[in-house]
N, CA, C, O and the ligand as a Tripos MOL2 file, in Angstrom:
@<TRIPOS>MOLECULE
protein
  281   279    71     0     0
PROTEIN
NO_CHARGES

@<TRIPOS>ATOM
      1 N          12.7460  -37.7960   19.3820 N.3       1 MET1
      2 CA         11.8990  -36.8910   20.1760 C.3       1 MET1
      3 C          12.2710  -35.4320   19.9310 C.2       1 MET1
      4 O          11.4140  -34.5820   19.6890 O.2       1 MET1
      5 N          13.5840  -35.1650   20.0030 N.am      2 ALA2
      6 CA         14.0490  -33.7800   19.8440 C.3       2 ALA2
      7 C          13.6480  -33.2540   18.4650 C.2       2 ALA2
      8 O          13.2520  -32.1000   18.2980 O.2       2 ALA2
      9 N          13.7700  -34.1590   17.4820 N.am      3 ARG3
     10 CA         13.4170  -33.7160   16.1240 C.3       3 ARG3
     11 C          11.9640  -33.2610   16.0380 C.2       3 ARG3
     12 O          11.6430  -32.2280   15.4520 O.2       3 ARG3
     13 N          11.0970  -34.0730   16.6440 N.am      4 GLY4
     14 CA          9.6790  -33.7350   16.6100 C.3       4 GLY4
     15 C           9.4190  -32.3800   17.2510 C.2       4 GLY4
     16 O           8.6100  -31.5920   16.7610 O.2       4 GLY4
     17 N          10.1050  -32.1250   18.3360 N.am      5 LEU5
     18 CA          9.9220  -30.8540   19.0430 C.3       5 LEU5
     19 C          10.3750  -29.6940   18.1520 C.2       5 LEU5
     20 O           9.7170  -28.6560   18.0770 O.2       5 LEU5
     21 N          11.5100  -29.8920   17.4790 N.am      6 GLN6
     22 CA         12.0140  -28.8380   16.5760 C.3       6 GLN6
     23 C          10.9860  -28.5100   15.5020 C.2       6 GLN6
     24 O          10.7560  -27.3490   15.1640 O.2       6 GLN6
     25 N          10.3810  -29.5590   14.9820 N.am      7 LYS7
     26 CA          9.3810  -29.3560   13.9330 C.3       7 LYS7
     27 C           8.2540  -28.4600   14.4400 C.2       7 LYS7
     28 O           7.8310  -27.5150   13.7730 O.2       7 LYS7
     29 N           7.7900  -28.7860   15.6260 N.am      8 ILE8
     30 CA          6.6900  -27.9960   16.2030 C.3       8 ILE8
     31 C           7.1280  -26.5500   16.3900 C.2       8 ILE8
     32 O           6.3840  -25.6170   16.0880 O.2       8 ILE8
     33 N           8.3430  -26.3810   16.8900 N.am      9 GLN9
     34 CA          8.8190  -25.0180   17.1480 C.3       9 GLN9
     35 C           8.9170  -24.2090   15.8590 C.2       9 GLN9
     36 O           8.5270  -23.0420   15.8160 O.2       9 GLN9
     37 N           9.4450  -24.8450   14.8010 N.am     10 SER10
     38 CA          9.5710  -24.1010   13.5440 C.3      10 SER10
     39 C           8.2000  -23.7840   12.9670 C.2      10 SER10
     40 O           8.0010  -22.7390   12.3490 O.2      10 SER10
     41 N           7.2580  -24.6960   13.1760 N.am     11 GLN11
     42 CA          5.8970  -24.4390   12.7090 C.3      11 GLN11
     43 C           5.3010  -23.2540   13.4510 C.2      11 GLN11
     44 O           4.6220  -22.4120   12.8630 O.2      11 GLN11
     45 N           5.5650  -23.1990   14.7510 N.am     12 GLN12
     46 CA          5.0440  -22.0850   15.5460 C.3      12 GLN12
     47 C           5.6290  -20.7670   15.0610 C.2      12 GLN12
     48 O           4.9340  -19.7520   15.0140 O.2      12 GLN12
     49 N           6.9210  -20.7860   14.6970 N.am     13 LYS13
     50 CA          7.5610  -19.5670   14.1920 C.3      13 LYS13
     51 C           6.8900  -19.1130   12.9020 C.2      13 LYS13
     52 O           6.6320  -17.9270   12.6920 O.2      13 LYS13
     53 N           6.6160  -20.0910   12.0460 N.am     14 LYS14
     54 CA          5.9580  -19.7550   10.7700 C.3      14 LYS14
     55 C           4.5970  -19.1250   11.0260 C.2      14 LYS14
     56 O           4.2350  -18.1270   10.4030 O.2      14 LYS14
     57 N           3.8490  -19.7180   11.9490 N.am     15 ASP15
     58 CA          2.5290  -19.1830   12.2710 C.3      15 ASP15
     59 C           2.6360  -17.7530   12.7870 C.2      15 ASP15
     60 O           1.8300  -16.8900   12.4390 O.2      15 ASP15
     61 N           3.6490  -17.5170   13.6230 N.am     16 ALA16
     62 CA          3.8280  -16.1740   14.1780 C.3      16 ALA16
     63 C           4.0990  -15.1790   13.0480 C.2      16 ALA16
     64 O           3.5750  -14.0650   13.0500 O.2      16 ALA16
     65 N           4.9200  -15.5930   12.0880 N.am     17 ALA17
     66 CA          5.2360  -14.7050   10.9660 C.3      17 ALA17
     67 C           3.9770  -14.4020   10.1620 C.2      17 ALA17
     68 O           3.7510  -13.2700    9.7350 O.2      17 ALA17
     69 N           3.1680  -15.4280    9.9680 N.am     18 LYS18
     70 CA          1.9160  -15.2200    9.2240 C.3      18 LYS18
     71 C           1.0300  -14.2180    9.9320 C.2      18 LYS18
     72 O           0.4420  -13.3350    9.3090 O.2      18 LYS18
     73 N           0.9420  -14.3680   11.2470 N.am     19 GLY19
     74 CA          0.1200  -13.4600   12.0340 C.3      19 GLY19
     75 C           0.5930  -12.0260   11.8830 C.2      19 GLY19
     76 O          -0.2130  -11.1020   11.7760 O.2      19 GLY19
     77 N           1.9140  -11.8480   11.8760 N.am     20 LYS20
     78 CA          2.4670  -10.5030   11.7150 C.3      20 LYS20
     79 C           2.0500   -9.9110   10.3740 C.2      20 LYS20
     80 O           1.6500   -8.7500   10.2900 O.2      20 LYS20
     81 N           2.1500  -10.7190    9.3370 N.am     21 GLU21
     82 CA          1.7890  -10.2350    8.0010 C.3      21 GLU21
     83 C           0.3430   -9.7570    7.9790 C.2      21 GLU21
     84 O           0.0290   -8.6720    7.4890 O.2      21 GLU21
     85 N          -0.5180  -10.5950    8.5220 N.am     22 LYS22
     86 CA         -1.9410  -10.2340    8.5490 C.3      22 LYS22
     87 C          -2.1340   -8.9210    9.2950 C.2      22 LYS22
     88 O          -2.8680   -8.0400    8.8480 O.2      22 LYS22
     89 N          -1.4620   -8.8040   10.4400 N.am     23 GLY23
     90 CA         -1.6060   -7.6040   11.2540 C.3      23 GLY23
     91 C          -1.1880   -6.3630   10.4910 C.2      23 GLY23
     92 O          -1.8750   -5.3420   10.5410 O.2      23 GLY23
     93 N          -0.0640   -6.4400    9.7820 N.am     24 SER24
     94 CA          0.4160   -5.2450    9.0800 C.3      24 SER24
     95 C          -0.5130   -4.9020    7.9250 C.2      24 SER24
     96 O          -0.7020   -3.7300    7.6010 O.2      24 SER24
     97 N          -1.0910   -5.9220    7.3060 N.am     25 GLN25
     98 CA         -2.0280   -5.6540    6.2050 C.3      25 GLN25
     99 C          -3.2560   -4.9250    6.7290 C.2      25 GLN25
    100 O          -3.7520   -3.9820    6.1130 O.2      25 GLN25
    101 N          -3.7320   -5.3870    7.8810 N.am     26 LEU26
    102 CA         -4.8950   -4.7500    8.4780 C.3      26 LEU26
    103 C          -4.5700   -3.3090    8.8330 C.2      26 LEU26
    104 O          -5.3860   -2.4110    8.6280 O.2      26 LEU26
    105 N          -3.3870   -3.0980    9.3630 N.am     27 ALA27
    106 CA         -2.9730   -1.7520    9.7440 C.3      27 ALA27
    107 C          -2.9450   -0.8540    8.5060 C.2      27 ALA27
    108 O          -3.3810    0.2970    8.5510 O.2      27 ALA27
    109 N          -2.4360   -1.3870    7.4200 N.am     28 ALA28
    110 CA         -2.3620   -0.6090    6.1830 C.3      28 ALA28
    111 C          -3.7660   -0.2540    5.7050 C.2      28 ALA28
    112 O          -4.0140    0.8500    5.2210 O.2      28 ALA28
    113 N          -4.6630   -1.1980    5.8510 N.am     29 ARG29
    114 CA         -6.0420   -0.9220    5.4260 C.3      29 ARG29
    115 C          -6.6760    0.1350    6.3070 C.2      29 ARG29
    116 O          -7.3830    1.0210    5.8280 O.2      29 ARG29
    117 N          -6.4150    0.0330    7.5910 N.am     30 LYS30
    118 CA         -6.9880    1.0020    8.5220 C.3      30 LYS30
    119 C          -6.4170    2.3910    8.2490 C.2      30 LYS30
    120 O          -7.1050    3.3990    8.4100 O.2      30 LYS30
    121 N          -5.1600    2.4310    7.8360 N.am     31 ALA31
    122 CA         -4.4810    3.7130    7.6300 C.3      31 ALA31
    123 C          -5.2120    4.5510    6.5930 C.2      31 ALA31
    124 O          -5.0880    5.7750    6.5800 O.2      31 ALA31
    125 N          -5.9610    3.9060    5.7370 N.am     32 GLY32
    126 CA         -6.7490    4.6900    4.8050 C.3      32 GLY32
    127 C          -6.8320    4.0480    3.4380 C.2      32 GLY32
    128 O          -5.8570    3.4850    2.9400 O.2      32 GLY32
    129 N          -8.0060    4.1360    2.8350 N.am     33 LEU33
    130 CA         -8.1790    3.6860    1.4670 C.3      33 LEU33
    131 C          -8.1950    4.9390    0.6010 C.2      33 LEU33
    132 O          -9.2080    5.6350    0.5270 O.2      33 LEU33
    133 N          -7.0900    5.2220   -0.0430 N.am     34 PRO34
    134 CA         -6.9780    6.4920   -0.7570 C.3      34 PRO34
    135 C          -7.8110    6.5560   -2.0280 C.2      34 PRO34
    136 O          -8.0990    7.6410   -2.5330 O.2      34 PRO34
    137 N          -8.1970    5.3890   -2.5450 N.am     35 ILE35
    138 CA         -8.9140    5.3800   -3.8130 C.3      35 ILE35
    139 C         -10.4060    5.2200   -3.5600 C.2      35 ILE35
    140 O         -10.8320    4.2450   -2.9420 O.2      35 ILE35
    141 N         -11.1850    6.1560   -4.0270 N.am     36 VAL36
    142 CA        -12.6410    6.0710   -3.9120 C.3      36 VAL36
    143 C         -13.2240    6.2000   -5.3100 C.2      36 VAL36
    144 O         -12.8550    7.0980   -6.0670 O.2      36 VAL36
    145 N         -14.1200    5.3120   -5.6410 N.am     37 CYS37
    146 CA        -14.7510    5.3720   -6.9500 C.3      37 CYS37
    147 C         -15.4960    6.7000   -7.1050 C.2      37 CYS37
    148 O         -16.3240    7.0400   -6.2600 O.2      37 CYS37
    149 N         -15.2180    7.4520   -8.1650 N.am     38 PRO38
    150 CA        -15.8760    8.7500   -8.3450 C.3      38 PRO38
    151 C         -17.3750    8.6240   -8.5830 C.2      38 PRO38
    152 O         -18.1020    9.6060   -8.4330 O.2      38 PRO38
    153 N         -17.8450    7.4670   -8.9420 N.am     39 ASP39
    154 CA        -19.2700    7.3160   -9.2380 C.3      39 ASP39
    155 C         -20.0640    6.7820   -8.0570 C.2      39 ASP39
    156 O         -21.0300    7.4150   -7.6310 O.2      39 ASP39
    157 N         -19.6760    5.6260   -7.5170 N.am     40 CYS40
    158 CA        -20.4710    5.0180   -6.4430 C.3      40 CYS40
    159 C         -19.8320    5.1900   -5.0820 C.2      40 CYS40
    160 O         -20.3610    4.6980   -4.0850 O.2      40 CYS40
    161 N         -18.6710    5.9000   -5.0190 N.am     41 LYS41
    162 CA        -17.9730    6.1910   -3.7600 C.3      41 LYS41
    163 C         -17.5150    4.9210   -3.0520 C.2      41 LYS41
    164 O         -17.2540    4.9280   -1.8490 O.2      41 LYS41
    165 N         -17.4220    3.8420   -3.8040 N.am     42 CYS42
    166 CA        -16.9220    2.6000   -3.2530 C.3      42 CYS42
    167 C         -15.4240    2.7540   -2.9860 C.2      42 CYS42
    168 O         -14.6950    3.2750   -3.8300 O.2      42 CYS42
    169 N         -14.9660    2.3050   -1.8170 N.am     43 GLN43
    170 CA        -13.5490    2.4430   -1.4740 C.3      43 GLN43
    171 C         -12.7680    1.2530   -1.9980 C.2      43 GLN43
    172 O         -13.1880    0.1040   -1.8630 O.2      43 GLN43
    173 N         -11.6270    1.5490   -2.5980 N.am     44 LEU44
    174 CA        -10.8140    0.4960   -3.1940 C.3      44 LEU44
    175 C          -9.3860    0.6110   -2.6820 C.2      44 LEU44
    176 O          -8.8830    1.7140   -2.4650 O.2      44 LEU44
    177 N          -8.7280   -0.5420   -2.4880 N.am     45 PRO45
    178 CA         -7.4040   -0.5300   -1.8700 C.3      45 PRO45
    179 C          -6.3080    0.0640   -2.7480 C.2      45 PRO45
    180 O          -5.3070    0.5480   -2.2200 O.2      45 PRO45
    181 N          -6.4620    0.0420   -4.0460 N.am     46 ASN46
    182 CA         -5.4110    0.6140   -4.8980 C.3      46 ASN46
    183 C          -5.9720    0.9480   -6.2830 C.2      46 ASN46
    184 O          -7.1070    0.6080   -6.6150 O.2      46 ASN46
    185 N          -5.1460    1.6180   -7.0700 N.am     47 TYR47
    186 CA         -5.6050    2.1110   -8.3690 C.3      47 TYR47
    187 C          -5.9750    0.9790   -9.3170 C.2      47 TYR47
    188 O          -6.9390    1.0730  -10.0770 O.2      47 TYR47
    189 N          -5.1830   -0.1010   -9.2560 N.am     48 LYS48
    190 CA         -5.4510   -1.2490  -10.1330 C.3      48 LYS48
    191 C          -6.8580   -1.7770   -9.8940 C.2      48 LYS48
    192 O          -7.5830   -2.1030  -10.8340 O.2      48 LYS48
    193 N          -7.2260   -1.8560   -8.6300 N.am     49 THR49
    194 CA         -8.5620   -2.3390   -8.2720 C.3      49 THR49
    195 C          -9.6200   -1.3840   -8.7910 C.2      49 THR49
    196 O         -10.6840   -1.8090   -9.2410 O.2      49 THR49
    197 N          -9.3270   -0.0920   -8.7290 N.am     50 LEU50
    198 CA        -10.2760    0.8960   -9.2320 C.3      50 LEU50
    199 C         -10.5090    0.6910  -10.7330 C.2      50 LEU50
    200 O         -11.6470    0.7000  -11.2030 O.2      50 LEU50
    201 N          -9.4250    0.5080  -11.4660 N.am     51 VAL51
    202 CA         -9.5470    0.3150  -12.9130 C.3      51 VAL51
    203 C         -10.4340   -0.8930  -13.1940 C.2      51 VAL51
    204 O         -11.3320   -0.8310  -14.0340 O.2      51 VAL51
    205 N         -10.1800   -1.9880  -12.4900 N.am     52 THR52
    206 CA        -10.9920   -3.1900  -12.6640 C.3      52 THR52
    207 C         -12.4450   -2.9010  -12.3050 C.2      52 THR52
    208 O         -13.3650   -3.3210  -13.0070 O.2      52 THR52
    209 N         -12.6390   -2.1840  -11.2120 N.am     53 HIS53
    210 CA        -13.9830   -1.8350  -10.7490 C.3      53 HIS53
    211 C         -14.7040   -0.9640  -11.7790 C.2      53 HIS53
    212 O         -15.8630   -1.2130  -12.1130 O.2      53 HIS53
    213 N         -14.0130    0.0490  -12.2720 N.am     54 MET54
    214 CA        -14.6290    0.9620  -13.2370 C.3      54 MET54
    215 C         -15.0040    0.2240  -14.5170 C.2      54 MET54
    216 O         -16.0810    0.4240  -15.0790 O.2      54 MET54
    217 N         -14.0920   -0.6290  -14.9610 N.am     55 GLU55
    218 CA        -14.3610   -1.3710  -16.2030 C.3      55 GLU55
    219 C         -15.5660   -2.2840  -16.0250 C.2      55 GLU55
    220 O         -16.3520   -2.4690  -16.9540 O.2      55 GLU55
    221 N         -15.7100   -2.8510  -14.8400 N.am     56 ALA56
    222 CA        -16.7890   -3.8020  -14.5920 C.3      56 ALA56
    223 C         -18.1140   -3.1030  -14.2950 C.2      56 ALA56
    224 O         -19.1590   -3.5030  -14.8080 O.2      56 ALA56
    225 N         -18.0700   -2.0470  -13.4570 N.am     57 LYS57
    226 CA        -19.3030   -1.4380  -12.9470 C.3      57 LYS57
    227 C         -19.7220   -0.1890  -13.7230 C.2      57 LYS57
    228 O         -20.9130    0.0670  -13.9000 O.2      57 LYS57
    229 N         -18.7500    0.5740  -14.1790 N.am     58 HIS58
    230 CA        -19.0940    1.8340  -14.8480 C.3      58 HIS58
    231 C         -18.3430    1.9600  -16.1740 C.2      58 HIS58
    232 O         -17.5370    2.8760  -16.3370 O.2      58 HIS58
    233 N         -18.5880    1.0780  -17.1000 N.am     59 PRO59
    234 CA        -17.8250    1.0940  -18.3590 C.3      59 PRO59
    235 C         -18.0200    2.3690  -19.1760 C.2      59 PRO59
    236 O         -17.2080    2.6740  -20.0500 O.2      59 PRO59
    237 N         -19.0970    3.1210  -18.8960 N.am     60 SER60
    238 CA        -19.3620    4.3340  -19.6770 C.3      60 SER60
    239 C         -18.6140    5.5390  -19.1280 C.2      60 SER60
    240 O         -18.5380    6.5760  -19.7880 O.2      60 SER60
    241 N         -18.0610    5.4140  -17.9290 N.am     61 ILE61
    242 CA        -17.3570    6.5380  -17.3050 C.3      61 ILE61
    243 C         -15.8570    6.3990  -17.5590 C.2      61 ILE61
    244 O         -15.2860    5.3260  -17.3610 O.2      61 ILE61
    245 N         -15.2190    7.4900  -18.0010 N.am     62 PRO62
    246 CA        -13.7730    7.4200  -18.2060 C.3      62 PRO62
    247 C         -13.0360    7.2210  -16.8870 C.2      62 PRO62
    248 O         -13.3970    7.8240  -15.8770 O.2      62 PRO62
    249 N         -12.0220    6.3920  -16.8910 N.am     63 ILE63
    250 CA        -11.2750    6.1180  -15.6650 C.3      63 ILE63
    251 C         -10.3090    7.2720  -15.4040 C.2      63 ILE63
    252 O          -9.4940    7.6030  -16.2660 O.2      63 ILE63
    253 N         -10.3940    7.8830  -14.2300 N.am     64 PRO64
    254 CA         -9.4850    8.9930  -13.9290 C.3      64 PRO64
    255 C          -8.0390    8.5300  -13.8340 C.2      64 PRO64
    256 O          -7.7550    7.3710  -13.5320 O.2      64 PRO64
    257 N          -7.1370    9.4600  -14.0990 N.am     65 ALA65
    258 CA         -5.7100    9.1140  -14.0500 C.3      65 ALA65
    259 C          -5.2860    8.8040  -12.6260 C.2      65 ALA65
    260 O          -5.8480    9.3270  -11.6640 O.2      65 ALA65
    261 N          -4.2850    7.9450  -12.5120 N.am     66 GLU66
    262 CA         -3.8320    7.5220  -11.1880 C.3      66 GLU66
    263 C          -3.3410    8.7320  -10.3840 C.2      66 GLU66
    264 O          -3.4590    8.7470   -9.1590 O.2      66 GLU66
    265 N          -2.8060    9.7230  -11.0490 N.am     67 SER67
    266 CA         -2.2250   10.8830  -10.3530 C.3      67 SER67
    267 C          -3.2940   11.7070   -9.6320 C.2      67 SER67
    268 O          -2.9780   12.4410   -8.6950 O.2      67 SER67
    269 N          -4.5500   11.5930  -10.0570 N.am     68 THR68
    270 CA         -5.5960   12.3730   -9.3990 C.3      68 THR68
    271 C          -5.9020   11.8510   -8.0060 C.2      68 THR68
    272 O          -6.6020   12.5080   -7.2360 O.2      68 THR68
    273 N          -5.3830   10.6700   -7.6760 N.am     69 PHE69
    274 CA         -5.6620   10.1070   -6.3590 C.3      69 PHE69
    275 C          -4.5020   10.2900   -5.3920 C.2      69 PHE69
    276 O          -4.5590    9.8000   -4.2650 O.2      69 PHE69
    277 N          -3.4530   10.9860   -5.8110 N.am     70 GLN70
    278 CA         -2.2730   11.1080   -4.9400 C.3      70 GLN70
    279 C          -2.1010   12.5070   -4.3810 C.2      70 GLN70
    280 O          -1.1550   12.7610   -3.6340 O.2      70 GLN70
    281 ZN        -18.0200    2.4740   -8.5770 Zn       71 ZN71
@<TRIPOS>BOND
     1     1     2 1
     2     2     3 1
     3     3     4 2
     4     3     5 am
     5     5     6 1
     6     6     7 1
     7     7     8 2
     8     7     9 am
     9     9    10 1
    10    10    11 1
    11    11    12 2
    12    11    13 am
    13    13    14 1
    14    14    15 1
    15    15    16 2
    16    15    17 am
    17    17    18 1
    18    18    19 1
    19    19    20 2
    20    19    21 am
    21    21    22 1
    22    22    23 1
    23    23    24 2
    24    23    25 am
    25    25    26 1
    26    26    27 1
    27    27    28 2
    28    27    29 am
    29    29    30 1
    30    30    31 1
    31    31    32 2
    32    31    33 am
    33    33    34 1
    34    34    35 1
    35    35    36 2
    36    35    37 am
    37    37    38 1
    38    38    39 1
    39    39    40 2
    40    39    41 am
    41    41    42 1
    42    42    43 1
    43    43    44 2
    44    43    45 am
    45    45    46 1
    46    46    47 1
    47    47    48 2
    48    47    49 am
    49    49    50 1
    50    50    51 1
    51    51    52 2
    52    51    53 am
    53    53    54 1
    54    54    55 1
    55    55    56 2
    56    55    57 am
    57    57    58 1
    58    58    59 1
    59    59    60 2
    60    59    61 am
    61    61    62 1
    62    62    63 1
    63    63    64 2
    64    63    65 am
    65    65    66 1
    66    66    67 1
    67    67    68 2
    68    67    69 am
    69    69    70 1
    70    70    71 1
    71    71    72 2
    72    71    73 am
    73    73    74 1
    74    74    75 1
    75    75    76 2
    76    75    77 am
    77    77    78 1
    78    78    79 1
    79    79    80 2
    80    79    81 am
    81    81    82 1
    82    82    83 1
    83    83    84 2
    84    83    85 am
    85    85    86 1
    86    86    87 1
    87    87    88 2
    88    87    89 am
    89    89    90 1
    90    90    91 1
    91    91    92 2
    92    91    93 am
    93    93    94 1
    94    94    95 1
    95    95    96 2
    96    95    97 am
    97    97    98 1
    98    98    99 1
    99    99   100 2
   100    99   101 am
   101   101   102 1
   102   102   103 1
   103   103   104 2
   104   103   105 am
   105   105   106 1
   106   106   107 1
   107   107   108 2
   108   107   109 am
   109   109   110 1
   110   110   111 1
   111   111   112 2
   112   111   113 am
   113   113   114 1
   114   114   115 1
   115   115   116 2
   116   115   117 am
   117   117   118 1
   118   118   119 1
   119   119   120 2
   120   119   121 am
   121   121   122 1
   122   122   123 1
   123   123   124 2
   124   123   125 am
   125   125   126 1
   126   126   127 1
   127   127   128 2
   128   127   129 am
   129   129   130 1
   130   130   131 1
   131   131   132 2
   132   131   133 am
   133   133   134 1
   134   134   135 1
   135   135   136 2
   136   135   137 am
   137   137   138 1
   138   138   139 1
   139   139   140 2
   140   139   141 am
   141   141   142 1
   142   142   143 1
   143   143   144 2
   144   143   145 am
   145   145   146 1
   146   146   147 1
   147   147   148 2
   148   147   149 am
   149   149   150 1
   150   150   151 1
   151   151   152 2
   152   151   153 am
   153   153   154 1
   154   154   155 1
   155   155   156 2
   156   155   157 am
   157   157   158 1
   158   158   159 1
   159   159   160 2
   160   159   161 am
   161   161   162 1
   162   162   163 1
   163   163   164 2
   164   163   165 am
   165   165   166 1
   166   166   167 1
   167   167   168 2
   168   167   169 am
   169   169   170 1
   170   170   171 1
   171   171   172 2
   172   171   173 am
   173   173   174 1
   174   174   175 1
   175   175   176 2
   176   175   177 am
   177   177   178 1
   178   178   179 1
   179   179   180 2
   180   179   181 am
   181   181   182 1
   182   182   183 1
   183   183   184 2
   184   183   185 am
   185   185   186 1
   186   186   187 1
   187   187   188 2
   188   187   189 am
   189   189   190 1
   190   190   191 1
   191   191   192 2
   192   191   193 am
   193   193   194 1
   194   194   195 1
   195   195   196 2
   196   195   197 am
   197   197   198 1
   198   198   199 1
   199   199   200 2
   200   199   201 am
   201   201   202 1
   202   202   203 1
   203   203   204 2
   204   203   205 am
   205   205   206 1
   206   206   207 1
   207   207   208 2
   208   207   209 am
   209   209   210 1
   210   210   211 1
   211   211   212 2
   212   211   213 am
   213   213   214 1
   214   214   215 1
   215   215   216 2
   216   215   217 am
   217   217   218 1
   218   218   219 1
   219   219   220 2
   220   219   221 am
   221   221   222 1
   222   222   223 1
   223   223   224 2
   224   223   225 am
   225   225   226 1
   226   226   227 1
   227   227   228 2
   228   227   229 am
   229   229   230 1
   230   230   231 1
   231   231   232 2
   232   231   233 am
   233   233   234 1
   234   234   235 1
   235   235   236 2
   236   235   237 am
   237   237   238 1
   238   238   239 1
   239   239   240 2
   240   239   241 am
   241   241   242 1
   242   242   243 1
   243   243   244 2
   244   243   245 am
   245   245   246 1
   246   246   247 1
   247   247   248 2
   248   247   249 am
   249   249   250 1
   250   250   251 1
   251   251   252 2
   252   251   253 am
   253   253   254 1
   254   254   255 1
   255   255   256 2
   256   255   257 am
   257   257   258 1
   258   258   259 1
   259   259   260 2
   260   259   261 am
   261   261   262 1
   262   262   263 1
   263   263   264 2
   264   263   265 am
   265   265   266 1
   266   266   267 1
   267   267   268 2
   268   267   269 am
   269   269   270 1
   270   270   271 1
   271   271   272 2
   272   271   273 am
   273   273   274 1
   274   274   275 1
   275   275   276 2
   276   275   277 am
   277   277   278 1
   278   278   279 1
   279   279   280 2
@<TRIPOS>SUBSTRUCTURE
     1 MET1         2 RESIDUE 1 A MET
     2 ALA2         6 RESIDUE 1 A ALA
     3 ARG3        10 RESIDUE 1 A ARG
     4 GLY4        14 RESIDUE 1 A GLY
     5 LEU5        18 RESIDUE 1 A LEU
     6 GLN6        22 RESIDUE 1 A GLN
     7 LYS7        26 RESIDUE 1 A LYS
     8 ILE8        30 RESIDUE 1 A ILE
     9 GLN9        34 RESIDUE 1 A GLN
    10 SER10       38 RESIDUE 1 A SER
    11 GLN11       42 RESIDUE 1 A GLN
    12 GLN12       46 RESIDUE 1 A GLN
    13 LYS13       50 RESIDUE 1 A LYS
    14 LYS14       54 RESIDUE 1 A LYS
    15 ASP15       58 RESIDUE 1 A ASP
    16 ALA16       62 RESIDUE 1 A ALA
    17 ALA17       66 RESIDUE 1 A ALA
    18 LYS18       70 RESIDUE 1 A LYS
    19 GLY19       74 RESIDUE 1 A GLY
    20 LYS20       78 RESIDUE 1 A LYS
    21 GLU21       82 RESIDUE 1 A GLU
    22 LYS22       86 RESIDUE 1 A LYS
    23 GLY23       90 RESIDUE 1 A GLY
    24 SER24       94 RESIDUE 1 A SER
    25 GLN25       98 RESIDUE 1 A GLN
    26 LEU26      102 RESIDUE 1 A LEU
    27 ALA27      106 RESIDUE 1 A ALA
    28 ALA28      110 RESIDUE 1 A ALA
    29 ARG29      114 RESIDUE 1 A ARG
    30 LYS30      118 RESIDUE 1 A LYS
    31 ALA31      122 RESIDUE 1 A ALA
    32 GLY32      126 RESIDUE 1 A GLY
    33 LEU33      130 RESIDUE 1 A LEU
    34 PRO34      134 RESIDUE 1 A PRO
    35 ILE35      138 RESIDUE 1 A ILE
    36 VAL36      142 RESIDUE 1 A VAL
    37 CYS37      146 RESIDUE 1 A CYS
    38 PRO38      150 RESIDUE 1 A PRO
    39 ASP39      154 RESIDUE 1 A ASP
    40 CYS40      158 RESIDUE 1 A CYS
    41 LYS41      162 RESIDUE 1 A LYS
    42 CYS42      166 RESIDUE 1 A CYS
    43 GLN43      170 RESIDUE 1 A GLN
    44 LEU44      174 RESIDUE 1 A LEU
    45 PRO45      178 RESIDUE 1 A PRO
    46 ASN46      182 RESIDUE 1 A ASN
    47 TYR47      186 RESIDUE 1 A TYR
    48 LYS48      190 RESIDUE 1 A LYS
    49 THR49      194 RESIDUE 1 A THR
    50 LEU50      198 RESIDUE 1 A LEU
    51 VAL51      202 RESIDUE 1 A VAL
    52 THR52      206 RESIDUE 1 A THR
    53 HIS53      210 RESIDUE 1 A HIS
    54 MET54      214 RESIDUE 1 A MET
    55 GLU55      218 RESIDUE 1 A GLU
    56 ALA56      222 RESIDUE 1 A ALA
    57 LYS57      226 RESIDUE 1 A LYS
    58 HIS58      230 RESIDUE 1 A HIS
    59 PRO59      234 RESIDUE 1 A PRO
    60 SER60      238 RESIDUE 1 A SER
    61 ILE61      242 RESIDUE 1 A ILE
    62 PRO62      246 RESIDUE 1 A PRO
    63 ILE63      250 RESIDUE 1 A ILE
    64 PRO64      254 RESIDUE 1 A PRO
    65 ALA65      258 RESIDUE 1 A ALA
    66 GLU66      262 RESIDUE 1 A GLU
    67 SER67      266 RESIDUE 1 A SER
    68 THR68      270 RESIDUE 1 A THR
    69 PHE69      274 RESIDUE 1 A PHE
    70 GLN70      278 RESIDUE 1 A GLN
    71 ZN71       281 GROUP 0 **** ****
């Protein structure tokens, strides 16, 4: 019986940790999306995503340097 209870408790702890992670990610997103596509003004979470976005959506436009967004 005790073992089963321990299992549940550890599972609850894991769930709590997951919830925290999600919360901090949301907070980071709310804090601001610093990268905005220069062409369609689409907001992107980071430079890597912008590069992927530019290559996919605007292949004719040169990708700005990462330093221009900082
Ligand atoms: Zn775009």
